[in-house]
Structures are given as C-alpha cells and as structure tokens.
N, C-alpha and C positions, 0 to 999 in steps of 0.2 A: 642373581635372585631366583632364576629358574630352578637351579639345583635345590635351593632351600625350600621352595614351594613344592617341588616334586617329593622331597623327603617328608614334608608336612602332610601331603595328601596320602602318601604311603602309610605313615603312622596312623592317620585317621582311619584308613581302611583296615589296618590291623586291629585297631580298637573296635571297629565294627564286628570283626570276626570274634573277638573275645566276648562281646556282648551276646553273641549267639551260641556261645559255648555253654552247655548245660551245667558244667561244673561251676562256672562263674555265676550263672543265673540262680543257682541254689544258695550262693553266699550273698545274702541280702545287702550286707554292709558294703562288700566289694562291688557288687552289681550297681548299687546306688552311686558309689563314688565314680565308677567308670562311666555310668550313664550321664552323670552331671558333666564330666569332662568331655564326653562325646557331644552333648548338647551345646556346650559353650565353644566348641571348636567348629561347629557346623557353618556359621556365617563366614568365618575365616577361610575354611576349605572351599566353600562355594565361590567366594571372591577369588581365591587362588586358581580354581578351575576356570573361571571366566577369564582371568588374566592370561593364563597359559593358552586357552583356546583362542583368544584374540591374537596372541603372538603367532600361533600356528597358522591361523587364517591369513594373517598379513604375509607370512613367509610363503605360503602356498599361492596366494594371489600374485605376489611379485614374480614367482617362477612362471606362472601362467601368463603374466603380462609380458615377460621377456620373450615368450614363444608366440604370443598372439599376433595375428596380422589384421584381423578385422577391427575397424575403428570403433564400432559399437561395443564389441567385446572388451576392448581396451578401456573404454569409458566406464563400463560396468565394474571392471576389476579395480580401476583407480578409485571409484566411489566406495567400493568395498574396503579397500586399504585405508582410505581416509576415515571411514566410519569406525573401523577398529582402532586406528591410531588415536582417534578422539576419545575413545573409552579409557585408554591406558593410564593417563595421568591421575584421574580420579580413582581408578581401581588401585593404582600403586599407593596413593595417599591413604586409602582405606585400609589396605593391607599393612602398611607401615604402622598405622595406629593400632590395628588389632594384634600386631606382633609385640607391642609394648607389654612388658611383664605386668600382670594384674596385681593389684593390692591383695596380698594373701588373706586379708580379713574380709574382703568384699563378699565372700560367700556366706559369711556368718550371720546368724541372727543377732539382735542387739538388745542391750539394756539401756534404757534412756532415763536420765535423771533430770528433773526440772526442779530448780531451787529458787524461791523468791529472793530477790536481791534488795536494792535500794528502793524505798518508797512505801514502807509500812504496810498497811492493810491493802493498799492498791497493788503492791508488788505481788502479794499472795493471790489476789483476784486475777492479775495478769498471768501468773503461773498456771492458774486453773484454765484460763482462756487458751493458753498455749497447748495444754493437755487436750482440750476439746478439739483444737485445730488438728493436732496429730491423730486423734481418734478418727476424725472424718477422713483424713488423708490415708490412714492405714486401711480403713474399711473400703475406700475407693480402689486401693491397690489389691484388694483381695487377701490382705495379710491378716494376722490375728494379734491381738494385744492382751496382756494379762498384767494387772496391777500387782506389783511385788510388795511395795511398802509405801505408805503415805502418812503425811502429817497435815491434817486440815488446818486452814487458817480460820481464826475466829470470825472474820468478816466475809468468809467465802473463799473458794479457791484452796490453795495449798501453800504451806511453808516449804514442804518438799514432797515430791512424788516420784517413785521409780516404777517403771513398767517394762515388761519384756515384749519385744516385737518379733514374731516369727513369720517366715515366708521366703520367697525366692529372692536371693541376693539383697537382703534387707539392708545390711551395713553399707553396701555400695551406694545406696540412695540416702539413707538417714545420716550418714557421716557429715554431710554438708550442714547439718543443723547445730553442730557443736559451737558454743560460744555464748556471748552475752547478747540477749535480745532486749531492746529498749522500746517502751511504749510512751507516747505523748498523747494524753487525752484528758477529758474532764471526768474525774471520778464520780460515781453515783452519789457519794457522800458529800461532794463539794457543792455547797449551797450558793456560792458566789460565781460559779461558772469559770473558775480558774483552771488552766491547764496544768497538769502535774506530769512530771517525768518519772517513770519507774522502770525497774529492770528485773529480769529473771535470767538465770544461767541454765543453759541446756548442755548436758554432757551425754554424748552418744558413745557407748562402749561396745566393741565387738564381744559377743559372748564366747567365752573360752571353755573348751572341754577339759576333762581331767588329763587328756593326752597332751594338751597345749601347756597346761600349767600344773606342775606337781607341787602340792602343798603338804608340808610336814605337820602332823597333828601337834607335835611338841612346840611348834611356832605359833600356836593359836591360844588365845585366852577367850573362853566362852562364858558369857554371863547371861543369866536368865532373870526376867523380871515380869511383873504383872503388866499386861497390855492395858492401854487406855483408849477411850473413844469407841466408835462403832466396831462391832466384830463378833457379836453373839453372846451366848450365855457365859462363856468362860472368861470374858473380859473382867479384869480386876479381881478375879477369884483364883486363877491359877497362873503359875509362872510360865506362860506360853510364849511371851516375847523373848527374842534372842538377840544378843549383841556379840559379834565376833571381832576380836582385834588380832590382826596379823602383826606379831611383835617385831619382826625384823624391819618392816616398812612402816609400822605404826598406822596401818590402814584399818579403818573401823567401818563396819557395816552392821546394820540392824534391821530387823523385821518384826512386826507385830500383827500384820493384817491377816495372816493365815490362821486356820482353825486350831492348829496344834503346834507344840514346841518342835516336833520333828519337821513339820512343813516349814515353819519359820527358819529352822536351822538350814534346811536345804536351799531356801531362797537366799539366805545370807551367803552360803557357799557359792551359789551362782554369781551373786554380785561381787564377792571377793575375787573369784577367778577372773571375772571381767576386768576388774580394776588392776589386778596384778598383770594381766595380759597386756593391758594398755601401757602400763609402766615398762614392760619388757619391750614392746614395740618402740616406744620412745627412746629407750636405751640403745636399741639396735640402730635406729636412725641417727642418733647422735654419734655413735661410733663410726658410722659411714660418712659422717659429715654432711648428711642430707638435710635440707630444710624440711621442716615438718609440714609443709603445705598449709601454714596457718591461715593464709588468705583464702584458699579455695579447698584444698584437699581434705583436711580434717577439721579445721577450725580450732582456734585457741580459745579456751573458755574464759581467759582473762581479757579477750579482745571483743569490742562491740562489733557484731557482725551485721545486725539488722535493726532498723528503726521502723516502728509502726506508728504513724501519725494519723490519729483519728480526725482532727479538725480539717486537715488537708486531704483526707481520704487517700493517703499515700503510704506505701511501704517501700523502703529503700534498702537493698542489700549492699552494704558498703564495700564488700570485697570486689564486686564487679560493676558497681554503679547501676544495678538493675532496678527499675521502678515498676511497681504494680499498685493496685488499690487496696486500701485497708480492708474494706468489706469483702473483697474477693479472697484475700489471703487469710485473714484472721477469722472471718465468719463464713467463708464459702469454700470453694475448691481451687483457689488460685495458687496455693502453695506448690502444686505440681509444676506450674510455669516457672516459679522462682528456682526450684531445684533443677529443672531441665536446663535453665540458663547457666547455673553454676556448673553442672556436669559438662555442658558444651565448652565453657571456658576452661575447665580442667583438662578436657581432651585436647583443646588447642594448645594449652601450655605444655602438656606432655609431648605432643607431636612436635612442637618447636624444639624441645629439649632433645628429642630423638634425632631430629635433622641436624 
C-alpha cells in the first residue's frame, strides 16, 4: 500500500506543478479540468500523507525504543507507538473508500424531470410540491436551477416539469432522487377527510456535453408548433414550441417555455443528449453485468423509493428504511438528511464490495 500511496502523492505534486505553469493557466478549459482533479484528490492525498507519516513515526519510535534505557523514555515511546497504531485502521478504511473509482457522471450537472403519476389532480399537486422541495434544497446548496419545460396541471402543480440544476457535483447528490415518490394525505379538494394515495415519478439525468454524445442530424425529426399557456406575447401566435424525435431510439423531447424557437430547440437538444447519455450508461453497465444500483445508487424510476405520509407526519425511504418527518422533508429542509443517509449507505455498500 505504501508504494501505491507514494505514487499517488507524486502524481498530485506533479499536477500541482502543471497548475502553476503559465501555458496551462492560459488554457481556461484545461486549467479548469486540472483544477477540479486537483481539488478532488486533496482529501485522499492528505489522508495518504497522514497514513505514511504515522507509519514512519511508528518505525522511528520502535528503533528508538530498542536503543532506549530510561524507563520514562520507553513509556513515552510506547505511548507514541500506540497512538499512531490506533490511527491506522480508520485511515486505511478512509483511503480504501476514496480509492474506489468514482461514478463518471458525478461531476455533471443534471436535468430533473418530475411527472405526475397515479392520483389525478392530487398527483399533479404533489408533483408541484416535489418541485418546491427541490427548489429549497437547491437554494440551500448554493446551486442554480432553470425550468426547461413544464406542463401545468389544471388543479395546480404540474403534469410534467423539467428543470436543469447546475453547481458543484450536482449529479452525485441528486441521483438518489430517481424513482417513484408516493404521498398519502387528505387532498384539499376532499370534503370527507379521506386519505388519498398519489404518486409522482422523478428522473434525474446527468447532463451530457456534445463530446459525450454525438447526435447525427439525419437521425432527428424536428417539429414546431404553437406554444400554449403562459409564456409571453408570442404564445399561440408563432411556431416557437419545438418537439424533437430521435428516430433510432424513438426518444421524444419537447419544449415550449422559452421565448423563441431557437431557445426551445437548444433546450430540447440538452434534454435529448441527457436521455441518450443515460441510455448509454445503462447499456455499458448491462454489458459489464453490473447491477444498476437501483436500491441506492441511481434509483429505478419504476420502483417506489419513498413514501410521504402526512397524517403520520412521516417520510420513509424504502431503500434503506430511513425515517424522517413529513413537514421537515416536503415542507422544510429535511431532504438533506435523507440524501446524506442514502449516500452513507451507498458508501458502505461500495466499501464492502471493495473489501
């Protein structure tokens, strides 16, 4: 392990030299890439240095202990050895986890789609509540969100809404939200106080660059039509709304919320790249025979992942059996605690697989 850690530290120091090179600093794209890599290696390198330092201190103390004659000196050296040996197991466990290859999509921004499921008007209202929950969570993280496309529900909320989230390692956090969300509560329209169960589906897609996914224009069918609903003076008067169909995969995306046809087309291409990128990731994982981490890692949108029970003031994440309160998660800032628990369970599972 020492050799591996020493090589890692050497590579990190070489990366540090590159970042101070004026030629690299003048290339914004390359500098940004290297700087991200440098930042994400820092914790691992610090742990590696601490681990090697503890090993060196133990070795030095043992040599001195062998030559020491004074009882008090021997006692101090033995205490020093014991203290450093106590550090090693936790440091080793931390390093092993940090050496696990990261999900290549973790660095990416995301496109999130919320779609009303079973439950009629209440499902649309619940989809809107989920969107508000994510808005609060995103703001608290210091990220930014932008609505790409939406279809409001007549009773409030949304039939569907798609929005983009940008920030530091967004997908590494938001990926835990993919799946079916279920709510049990008394709808505002329910006069007899009966509890109704409704669902909404959340899909979290890593945003793909043109470099990640090459799309041939001849594989696209692009349709334009008049936008409907809120959106400014051009609504219902110009063909600003855009629908793009990727013919080889029959993947359809559409946008009408932007001000112009050009902007709606760009939004559609962003969504299309994200969907095709997700399909490619699934294909690669299937070829490797790897489980898609449907319980924790990515979430399967056909599986119920979480229940929000208003009468019992309880939220249960079924993947790990984690419980919180309805008001704190759906109406407050408690979503962070749920995601932290999922991430911890994911880390534990990966560490167990590594061992």
